[in-house]
N, C-alpha and C positions, 0 to 999 in steps of 0.2 A: 553152437554155443556150449554143447557138452564138452567139447575139446578145450574151450576157454575155461570152463569151470575146473577141469582136470589140471590145467596148466597153472591156474591160480592157486589151487590147493598144493601142488607140488612146490611152487614158488614159496609159499607161506611156510612149508615144511623146511625148505632149504634155508630160508632166512632165519627161522627160529633155531634150527640146529647150528647154523653158522655163528649166530650170536653166542650160543652156549659153549661153542668150541673156543671162543676167545675169552672166556671168563677166567678169573684167577681161581685157583683151587685151594681149598681149605682142607689140610690133612689133620686128623686128630690122633694122638697117641692113645692106644687102647691096650690095657693089661701088660704094660711094659714093666715087669718085675725083675729086679736083679737078685743074684744069688746071696747078696749080703743083706737082703731084706728092704733095700730101698726101691722106690718105684718112680718112674718118670711119668709125668702127666702133662698135658697141654696141647698146643696145636702149633702149626706153621702154615703159612700161605705161600704158595709158589705161583709164578706166573703161568700162562697157559703152555709155554713150552717146557715147563718143569725144569728150568735151569738157573733160576734165581728165587731165593726166599725173600719175599716182600715184607712179611711180618711174622712174628713169632711170640709165643709165651709158653716157655718150657721150665718146669721145675723138677729137680730131683730131690726127693725127701725120704725120710725114714729113719730106722734106728742107727745106721751108720752116718752119724752127723758129720764126720770129716769128709765124706763124699757127697754131702748134700749142697746144692747150690740152685740159683736161679739164673737161667741163661741171659747173658747180656750181649752176646756176639754170636754170629752165625757164619759159617763158611759155606758158600754155595759152589765152590769150585768143583765139588766131587759129585753134584747132582747130575743125573737122577739116581745114581747107583749107591749113593752114601749121603747121609745127612748129618752134619756136625754142629754142635752147640757148645758154647763155653761160658764160663763166668767172665767178668771183666778183665782179669789178668791172665786167662787161659791156663790157670793152674788146675782148675777142675773143668772137665769137658765130657761130652757123650758124643761118639760116633755110632750112628744106628746104620745097620747094613740090611736093606730090605732083600727079600728073596728074589725079587726081580725089580728092574728099574721102575721108578715111578713114572706114570704116563699121564697125558692130558685126559685120558678116559676115567681117571680116578679109580674108585673101587676100594677093596681091601687088599693090602699087600703086607704079608707076614714078614716079620723080622727074622733073619736066619741066624743059625748058630755058627756061621762061617762067614768070613769077609771075602773080598775079591781074591785074596791070595791063598785061601784055603785055611787060614788060621781059625782055630775053634773058639770063637766068641761072637756074640751078636752086637757087643758094644766094646768100645775101647774107652774106659772111663777109669781114671785112677781111683782105686778103692771101691768102685761100684760093683765089681764081680762081673758076672756074665748074665745075659738075659736068661732067666730061669723059668720061663713060661712059653711053651710051644705055640700059644695063641697070641703072643705079643704081635701087634700089628700097627700099621698106620692106615686109617680109613678116610674116605672122603664121600661126599654126597654131591650131586649136582648143585650148583649155586641156585638159590630160589629165584633170584632176579632173572636168570637165563630161562629157567623153566617157565616162569610167569610170562615172559616175552614170547616164548614158543606157543603157549596156549592161547594167549591173547590174539596172536597172529592166525592161529588155526581157527579160533572162534570167529574172528572178523571174516575170514574167507568163507566159512561155512554159513554164517549169517548173510553175507552178501550174496552168495549163491541161492539161498532160499528166497531172499527178497526178489532177485532177478526171475526166479522161476514163477513166483506169484504174480509179478507184473506181466509176465509173458502169458500167463493162463488168463 
């Protein structure tokens, strides 16, 4: 029976981690300051494969009002190595270049001062300037629903194992 308990616990861990692996990933912009004084704030949500933006809310604001906008469009074609947002007419846009590709594991990924071609800028935004903060990043945490399912499964297996042991004794 001890083997059955171990198998049940292992199965619960696999189910819990498997469910969390298929969760959408919320990425938050953090400290994205441009050399013209503007700042990008907001979030975007990608699918578990990090190749499609499902939802977003990005705003560029600050003293350079001609470069300020609220994103109305997104281009997922360059994910996971580049994230692009634009206003409705694509006259104003931001391309963010992470230092490493976004992954389903999430975490903190810093924005780089170089794009994939070696050009020296962290964004390509008319009038925005360049990312002026070495700590500019996109961050994510595990989705609460996936973590909750994981711990509920683990608690169920643990409780079931204890109940089984009490009945057996």
